[in-house]
C-alpha positions in Angstrom: -0.4 -0.3 0.0 1.0 3.6 -1.2 1.1 6.7 1.2 1.1 9.5 -0.7 2.2 12.7 2.4 1.8 15.9 1.1 3.7 18.4 3.9 1.9 20.4 6.4 3.0 23.6 5.8 4.3 25.2 2.7 7.3 24.4 2.4 7.4 22.6 5.8 8.8 18.4 5.8 7.4 16.0 8.2 9.5 14.9 10.6 10.2 12.3 13.9 6.3 11.4 14.8 4.4 12.9 11.8 5.9 10.6 9.6 3.2 8.2 9.2 4.6 5.1 6.5 5.6 2.1 8.5 8.8 1.2 6.8 11.4 4.3 5.4 14.7 4.1 3.2 17.5 5.8 5.9 20.2 8.0 5.0 22.6 8.3 7.4 23.8 11.6 8.9 27.1 11.8 6.5 25.0 10.9 3.2 25.5 6.9 3.9 22.4 5.1 3.3 21.4 2.9 6.4 19.3 1.1 4.5 15.1 0.0 4.7 14.1 -0.1 8.2 11.0 0.2 10.4 10.0 3.9 11.0 10.5 2.6 14.6 14.1 1.7 13.8 14.9 4.5 12.0 13.8 6.9 14.8 15.7 5.2 17.6 18.7 5.9 15.1 17.8 9.5 15.0 17.5 9.7 18.6 21.0 8.1 19.2 22.6 10.6 17.0 20.9 13.2 18.9 19.2 14.3 15.2 15.5 14.7 14.1 14.5 11.9 11.4 13.1 14.1 8.2 11.2 12.3 5.7 12.8 13.9 2.4 10.9 12.1 -0.5 7.6 11.2 0.6 6.3 9.4 -2.8 9.1 7.2 -3.4 9.2 3.3 -2.9 9.9 3.1 0.1 9.5 6.9 1.0 12.9 7.9 2.3 14.1 9.9 5.3 17.4 11.5 6.4 18.6 11.9 9.5 19.7 15.4 10.3 19.3 18.7 12.1 16.0 19.8 11.2 16.5 23.3 12.9 19.6 23.9 10.9 18.9 22.9 7.5 15.5 25.4 7.7 17.8 28.0 8.9 19.9 27.5 5.7 17.5 26.9 3.3 15.9 30.4 4.5 19.3 31.6 4.0 19.7 30.6 0.5 16.2 32.1 -0.5 17.0 35.6 1.2 20.2 35.4 -0.7 18.4 34.0 -3.9 15.8 36.9 -3.3 18.5 39.8 -2.5 20.7 38.3 -6.0 17.1 38.8 -8.4 16.2 42.3 -6.7 19.9 43.1 -7.4 19.7 41.8 -11.6 16.2 43.9 -11.8 17.1 47.9 -10.4 14.6 49.9 -11.8 15.0 52.3 -14.6 14.0 56.2 -13.6 13.2 58.2 -16.1 14.0 62.1 -15.6 12.9 64.5 -18.4 15.2 67.9 -18.5 14.6 70.9 -20.8 17.7 73.0 -22.5 16.6 76.1 -20.7 16.3 74.4 -17.4 16.7 76.6 -14.3 19.4 76.3 -11.6 16.8 75.3 -8.7 15.0 72.4 -11.5 18.4 71.4 -11.4 19.3 71.2 -7.9 15.8 69.4 -7.2 16.3 66.8 -10.3 20.0 66.0 -8.5 18.4 65.2 -5.1 16.3 63.1 -6.6 18.4 61.3 -8.8 20.6 60.5 -6.3 18.5 59.5 -3.8 17.6 56.8 -6.8 21.2 55.8 -7.5 22.2 55.2 -3.6 19.4 52.3 -3.8 21.1 51.1 -6.6 18.3 52.2 -9.6 19.3 53.2 -13.4 18.5 56.3 -14.4 17.1 57.9 -18.2 17.9 61.6 -18.6 15.8 62.9 -21.6 15.5 66.4 -23.0 12.3 67.0 -25.4 13.3 69.7 -28.1 10.4 72.0 -29.3 10.1 74.1 -32.3 13.3 75.8 -32.7 15.6 74.5 -30.8 15.8 71.4 -32.7 18.6 73.9 -34.4 20.7 73.8 -31.2 20.6 70.7 -29.7 24.0 71.3 -28.5 22.9 73.1 -25.6 20.7 69.7 -24.4 23.8 67.8 -24.9 25.3 70.1 -22.5 22.8 70.3 -20.0 22.8 66.7 -19.8 26.6 66.2 -19.8 26.9 68.9 -17.1 24.0 67.1 -15.1 25.8 64.0 -15.2 29.2 65.5 -14.2 27.7 66.3 -11.2 26.6 62.9 -10.4 30.5 61.5 -10.8 31.3 60.2 -7.5 26.9 58.4 -7.3 27.1 57.3 -11.1 28.6 56.3 -14.2 28.1 56.9 -17.4 26.6 53.7 -20.0 25.2 55.5 -22.7 26.6 58.7 -24.1 23.6 61.5 -25.1 22.3 60.4 -28.0 19.5 62.3 -30.1 16.5 60.2 -31.4 14.1 62.1 -33.0 12.8 65.3 -31.6 14.5 63.8 -28.3 17.7 63.6 -26.7 18.9 60.2 -24.0 21.4 59.3 -21.9 21.4 56.6 -19.5 23.2 56.6 -16.2 24.2 53.7 -13.5 24.9 53.6 -9.9 28.8 53.3 -9.4 29.6 49.9 -8.1 31.9 50.7 -5.0 28.9 52.6 -4.2 26.5 50.0 -3.7 29.6 48.3 -1.7 29.3 50.7 0.5 25.8 50.5 1.5 26.1 47.1 2.4 
């Protein structure tokens, strides 16, 4: 008779008295295969080692149990999940866009600089754009100067990933946070 067992909580495994199978394949604490044992023998082996009997593969025939420190196993599993989540967040940094103008005022630049620095410190990438209207298209170098001066003020926080380039009536530039700045944060 095959017993189908589903874990009690999300991601939790059955341990010790929660295991309902009659016979289990036991794996020792160092990974060696002990063999097929009755559940009471397997629990006795685990208690002699001062460890837990953990049901690893409930749907196998016979079910597979391992003798291990379950709390340590859960701790390491949570730690791995946190690290994986951290790496995932680091890879998916957001792209924030800021629109500037070729005729932007000093106060506006200061405000946008403060906001951009905040996002760069979080690790987000910044896309700066300038939209040219009417006769401003004849003087795109003014917009390029505004973008370059803006990036120059951010040299300690960001590197220029893409230099200013004109696409139709819009000029864009991409900034990425400096790598050494993110290390200081941790």
